[in-house]
C-alpha positions in Angstrom: -41.2 44.7 14.1 -41.6 48.1 16.6 -38.1 50.0 15.2 -39.8 50.0 11.7 -42.9 51.5 13.3 -41.5 54.6 14.9 -43.1 58.0 14.0 -39.3 59.0 14.2 -38.4 57.3 10.4 -34.6 58.6 9.6 -33.0 55.4 11.5 -30.9 52.9 11.1 -32.2 49.5 12.2 -29.4 46.7 12.7 -30.0 43.1 13.4 -27.2 40.8 15.3 -28.0 37.5 14.6 -26.0 35.3 17.8 -26.2 32.3 15.9 -28.9 31.9 16.2 -31.2 28.0 15.3 -34.5 29.9 14.6 -35.4 31.9 11.0 -34.6 34.8 12.2 -32.9 35.5 8.9 -35.7 34.3 7.1 -38.1 36.9 9.1 -35.5 39.7 8.2 -35.5 39.1 4.7 -39.5 39.4 4.3 -39.1 43.0 5.6 -38.6 44.9 2.1 -37.0 47.9 4.4 -33.7 49.4 3.1 -33.4 50.7 6.9 -32.0 47.0 7.4 -28.5 45.4 8.3 -28.9 41.5 8.5 -25.4 40.9 9.9 -24.9 37.5 11.6 -22.5 36.0 14.6 -21.2 32.5 12.8 -20.9 30.7 16.4 -23.3 32.4 19.4 -20.9 35.1 21.3 -23.8 36.0 23.7 -25.3 40.2 24.5 -22.5 42.0 25.1 -21.1 41.3 21.7 -23.6 41.6 19.8 -24.3 44.9 20.8 -21.4 45.5 20.5 -21.0 44.5 17.2 -24.2 46.8 16.2 -22.9 49.5 17.0 -20.3 49.5 15.5 -22.1 49.3 12.1 -24.1 52.0 13.1 -23.7 55.5 11.1 -26.1 57.9 13.1 -24.6 60.4 16.2 -27.6 58.6 18.4 -28.3 55.1 19.5 -30.6 53.2 21.1 -30.7 48.9 21.9 -33.5 46.6 21.8 -34.0 43.1 22.1 -36.2 40.5 20.5 -38.1 40.3 23.6 -38.9 43.4 24.3 -40.6 46.2 21.9 -40.8 50.1 21.7 -43.6 52.0 21.6 -44.6 53.8 18.1 -43.3 57.6 19.3 -40.2 56.3 21.4 -37.7 56.9 19.3 -39.6 60.5 18.0 -40.1 61.6 21.8 -36.5 60.9 23.2 -34.4 62.4 19.8 -35.9 65.9 19.9 -35.7 65.5 24.0 -31.4 65.2 23.8 -31.2 67.2 20.6 -32.4 70.6 23.7 -29.9 70.0 26.3 -26.1 70.1 26.6 -23.8 68.1 25.7 -22.8 66.6 29.1 -26.2 64.8 29.2 -24.4 61.5 27.5 -27.9 59.5 28.0 -31.4 59.7 28.4 -34.3 57.2 28.9 -37.8 56.8 29.5 -40.2 54.6 31.4 -40.4 50.4 30.7 -43.5 48.3 31.9 -43.0 44.3 31.6 -46.1 42.5 30.6 -46.9 38.6 30.8 -47.4 36.3 27.5 -50.9 36.7 27.7 -50.4 40.8 27.4 -51.4 41.3 31.3 -49.6 44.5 33.2 -47.0 42.3 35.9 -44.6 45.4 37.0 -43.9 48.9 36.2 -40.8 50.5 36.3 -41.2 54.9 36.0 -37.4 55.6 38.1 -37.1 59.4 38.6 -33.4 59.2 38.7 -32.0 63.1 36.4 -28.6 65.1 36.5 -25.6 62.9 38.2 -27.1 59.2 39.2 -23.8 57.6 39.5 -24.0 56.6 43.2 -27.3 55.6 43.2 -26.8 53.7 40.0 -23.7 52.1 41.3 -25.1 49.3 44.0 -27.6 48.4 41.5 -29.0 49.6 38.1 -32.0 52.1 39.3 -32.5 53.3 36.1 -33.8 52.5 32.4 -33.0 49.5 30.9 -31.2 49.3 27.8 -33.8 49.4 25.3 -34.9 52.3 27.4 -31.4 54.3 26.7 -31.2 56.2 23.7 -26.9 57.0 23.8 -24.7 59.6 22.3 -22.6 57.7 20.1 -19.7 60.3 21.7 -20.3 59.2 25.2 -19.6 54.9 23.5 -16.4 55.7 22.6 -14.9 57.6 25.4 -16.4 54.8 27.8 -16.4 52.0 25.8 -19.2 49.8 24.8 -20.5 47.3 26.3 -17.8 44.9 28.5 -17.6 41.8 26.6 -16.3 39.8 29.0 -19.8 40.0 31.7 -22.8 37.6 30.4 -24.7 39.4 33.1 -24.8 42.4 34.8 -23.5 44.0 31.6 -26.5 46.4 31.0 -25.9 48.1 34.6 -22.1 47.8 33.7 -22.3 49.8 30.1 -24.9 52.2 32.4 -22.4 52.4 35.0 -19.3 53.5 33.2 -21.2 57.1 31.3 -23.0 57.8 34.8 -19.4 58.1 36.2 -18.2 60.3 33.8 -22.1 61.9 32.6 -25.8 63.2 33.7 -28.0 61.8 32.5 -32.1 62.4 32.0 -36.0 60.5 30.8 -38.3 61.3 28.7 -41.1 60.5 32.1 -43.6 58.0 29.6 -43.8 54.8 29.5 -41.9 54.2 25.9 -41.1 50.6 26.1 -43.1 47.2 26.6 -40.8 44.3 27.9 -42.0 40.5 27.2 -41.3 38.4 29.9 -42.9 34.9 30.8 -42.8 33.4 26.8 -40.6 30.8 27.9 -37.4 32.1 26.7 -34.2 32.3 28.1 -33.4 35.3 29.5 -29.7 36.6 31.1 -31.2 36.5 34.4 -31.3 32.9 34.8 -32.0 30.9 37.8 -29.1 28.2 37.8 -26.3 28.0 38.7 -23.9 29.2 36.3 -26.6 32.5 36.4 -26.0 32.9 39.7 -22.3 31.9 38.8 -22.2 34.8 36.2 -24.9 37.2 38.5 -21.5 37.0 41.7 -19.1 38.0 38.3 -21.6 40.7 37.8 -21.3 42.3 41.9 -17.8 41.1 41.8 -16.5 43.5 38.5 -17.7 47.2 40.3 -15.0 46.3 43.1 -12.3 46.5 40.6 -13.8 49.3 37.9 -15.3 51.3 40.8 -12.5 51.0 42.9 -11.2 54.8 43.1 -15.7 55.6 44.6 -15.7 53.4 46.4 -14.4 54.6 49.6 -17.2 57.8 49.5 -20.0 55.8 49.2 -19.7 53.2 52.1 -23.2 52.2 52.3 -23.5 51.4 48.3 -20.5 49.2 48.3 -21.8 47.3 51.5 -24.5 46.8 49.2 -22.3 45.0 46.4 -20.7 42.8 49.1 -24.2 41.9 50.8 -25.7 41.0 47.1 -22.5 38.6 46.3 -22.5 37.1 49.9 -26.4 36.7 49.1 -25.9 34.6 45.7 -22.9 32.9 47.6 -25.5 31.4 50.3 -27.3 29.8 47.2 -24.7 27.9 45.8 -24.4 26.6 49.1 -21.2 28.0 49.7 -21.1 29.4 53.1 -17.5 30.5 53.9 -17.5 32.6 50.8 -21.3 34.0 51.2 -20.2 34.5 55.4 -17.5 36.2 54.7 -19.2 38.8 52.2 -22.1 39.1 54.5 -18.4 40.5 57.0 -16.9 42.6 54.8 -20.5 44.3 54.6 -21.3 44.6 58.0 -17.6 46.0 59.1 -18.6 48.7 55.8 -21.9 50.0 56.8 -23.3 48.3 59.4 -27.0 49.9 59.5 -27.4 49.6 55.4 -30.8 47.9 55.2 -29.5 45.5 52.5 -27.7 43.3 54.9 -30.4 42.1 56.8 -32.6 41.6 54.1 -29.7 39.1 52.4 -29.6 37.4 55.2 -32.8 36.8 55.6 -33.8 35.9 52.1 -30.2 33.3 52.9 -31.9 31.8 55.8 -34.9 31.7 54.6 -33.5 29.7 50.6 -31.4 27.1 53.8 -34.7 26.6 55.0 -36.3 25.6 52.2 -33.5 23.7 49.7 
């Protein structure tokens, strides 16, 4: 477990087993480390509930997250904690960089964003900063904005980050401290079947509700949200809703390139299907 290999050792490791059918409990029991707390859900309640369960059982003032298919590099906590301690309290979270690796250990993708300060306009339509395993968040921030939305099966990490960024500034450690492992054959949240696409539509649509007071300030981002919903409807071959949302996107901000990129993707998908 990469958490237990951290150079920063004054930590607690809350392992939330979301009613898995593998040998998670057996694996956890192999570690004779009193920093580990094992919690099991009797029924599968999905990632947002699992994260909220973990948060509820933590005692510290700083909270990080790690899914079972991701990996923290050994100095992740040490570098982030030493950094956030010198930042003002209006900085609610910090992140680091992360890279994606396939099951052969080959680097597939780098994610090295450089957004800091008031980044809300940049994350309203898209998750542009670090993923959940890169985050370190103050407990007081989570208590203020709330935890992960348990109704969202997709986009819950972006939703949480978005709500934090609406209220606080952010900063980052410019170093790769997280590895994300893909291509392992297990189902990911960003699944591309019909249910996964419906989850994506809900994740996009909730932005129009939660951030309705901010949308008028950011017409381009609002247009991009509409265009993303339109594309997902086209994936479901629901052309009526797809056209309706493309029209909303065009009326809101006709010069957004996202509209035309998604239109091309929609047309390509229809031709190939």
